[in-house]
C-alpha angles and dihedrals in degrees: 000000000000094000124141095215091139086065095050110120095196099076089044091052090043091054092048091048090051094045092050095046092240093124136018124228088246093056092045089048090051091052090050091050092050091049094048091051092048091050093047090050092051091048091051090048090052093048096050099041120098118257111258121251114267091240087060096051095102099038115124089014113139122198119161 
């Protein structure tokens, strides 16, 4: 599928947190759910927002 899942550090971190009893599966699932909701809301906001005016295309772009 072209994904780079094997290089994703999140599952590795989750495993270590669980192994060392720093987090529970439930707490990690809750965090994942919160992040998914935030991303879905951001995508919906982007999809429903009007396109910027062409003259605003380079506003707040920094290039040294």
